[in-house]
C-alpha positions, 0 to 999 in steps of 0.5 A: 756132199754127193757120192757118185759112181762113174764109168771111167772108160767114158771118152770125156774122162782123162787121167794124169799121173805126172803130178804124183811125186810124194816122198816115200810113195814112188811105188804108188800112183794117184791120178788127177782125173779130168771130167769134160762135160761127163754125164752121170745118171741119177741111178749112179748116186750112192746113198742120199746127198749128205749121208756120208757126213750125217752118218759119220761114215768116215769113222768106219774108215778111220781105223784103216789108218791104225792098221797101216801104222801097225804094219809099218811098225811091225815091218821095222820091228821084224827087221830090227830084231833080225838085224840085232840077232845077226849082229849080236847086239842083243847084250847092249842094254840100250838096244834091249830098251829100244826093242822092248819098247817097240814090242810093247808098242806093237802089242798096244796097237793090236789091243786098240785095233782089236777093241775097235773091231769088237765094238763094231762086231757087237753093234756098239756103234757110238763106242766104236766111232769113239774108239776108232778115232782114239785108236787113229791118234794113239797108233800114229804116235806108237808107230812113229816111236817104234820105227824111231826105236828100231832105227836107233837100235840098228844104227844108220845102216838101217836107213841105207837101201836095200833095208826096208826101214829106209822105205818104211820111214819115208812111207810112214812120215807121209801117211801119218799126215792124212787126217791131221792128228792135232785135229783128231785129238782136238775132236776127241777132247771136245767130245769128252768136254761136251763141246761141239765136235766132228768125228769125221773132220768134214762137217762145217757144223760140228755135232753138239753133244745133245744132238747125238742119236743112235 
């Protein structure tokens, strides 16, 4: 796999955003880019061929998903807490359960991401890669659970515009499908069991445990 930088003002390049109509992301854009005989010089090569896969650079990107999931959970929680207090629903024991679970989930997500960051900051590369994928998986589960708890605590009104939860639910439902969590979890289990695995989910020849090097 090659990574290349390209001057997108080149007249041989065209863009099309008409195809981008995903649920929950109407405020975003992702272009279909067409290259018609575009010349890209060798000096625009980023790294060496295959480096992104061989050095598992995707594992450095993976924690971003967890941070995005956390942001969604915090947005729903902030709305729910304000709504519950305004509507004086805080004495309902079921609401208390829901809001307590949401708060604990958010704390847990922060702890996971802090652990990943600390491992990278202290140069523990292998541990950081492993923790990043585990954080990617668990933060998805916790974020979905948190948004669901906030909706149940507030009721159906939380899903009516201009409530931010209506958008958060759509955004999160779409975004968690990046790097399918089933594959992430399977890779984690394969590594634990000493089987061939692929932390970056791109490699057609997964790493063997005995091939691991720092």
